[in-house]
N, C-alpha and C positions, 0 to 999 in steps of 0.2 A: 504494500500500500504506500503510495507516494505521500509524504508529509505535506500538510497544508500550511499556508502562511496567510496572514491577514494584512491587507493594505487599505488605508483610508483614502477615499477619493473625495476631494472638495470641489464643488462647482461654484463658479463665480458669474456675476453680472447676468447677461441675458440667458445664459445656459442654466443658471440657477432658477430663473423665472420659468423657463421652458419645462424644466424637470419638476419643479415644485419642491425641491429640497436642497439643503445646504451641503450635506455630505452623506456618504454611504460607506459602510465597511464591507469589503469584498474579500471572500476567501478564494485563494488560487493555489495551484500546485507549486511546490518549491521549484525555483528555476524559471518562473514565469517572467515575461518581459512586459514592457508598456503596451505593445500591440495586443497581447493576450488579455491584459487588464481591460483595455478599451473594448475589446470584443465581448468580454464577459459582462461588463457594465451595460453595454448597448443591447445585449441579448435580453437582459432583465427589464429594461425600461425603454419603451418605444420612443419617448421624448428624447432620451439620450442619443439614440441612433440618429434621429433627425438633427440633433445638435452637433454630433461628432463627425458624421460622414456626409459627403456631397452626394449628388444624384447618381454618380457613377459608382458609389460604394467605396470611395477612397476617403481616407482621413482628411478632414478639412484642414488645409495647410495654413489657414489664418488663425488657428488655435495655438495657444502656447501651453506647454506642459511643463510643470515644475515637479521635480522629484526631490523631496526634502529641501525645497527652496532653491534648487539648482536647475537651470534650464535643461530639459531632456536633450536638447541639441548638443550640449556639452558633454553628455555622458552616454552617447550611443543612439540618440533619437528614439524612434519607436521600438528599436531592438534593445534598449537599455534594460538590463536585468533589474528586477525588483527584489527586495528582501522583506522579511516579516517586520511589520511595524512601520514601513515606509508610508509617507503621506504624499499623494499625488494631487496637485492642483491643476485644474483645467480652466484656462482663462481665455474667453473669447476676445476678439478685438473690441476695443472700447471706442465708441464714437462719442462725439460731443459737439457742442456748438456754443 
């Protein structure tokens, strides 16, 4: 049996409004990466899928992902490995006027 780990996902701005919650605790198999986390989260919540993926099914490239406060781009992008207790923030682009 593969050990499980827990990762907290925090949703911000318009994504939080779309989903209707601030955060979620997700259980994943040890060795999971950011792409696997996003797939798991979007599988459970339809609003998350619409917020994370474009019409072609690709991860929306305007989103920013932070793993424990560090940009995922700096630690392997969507292939970045996650560890038990990590906190992943998903931040959509912020508009204003």
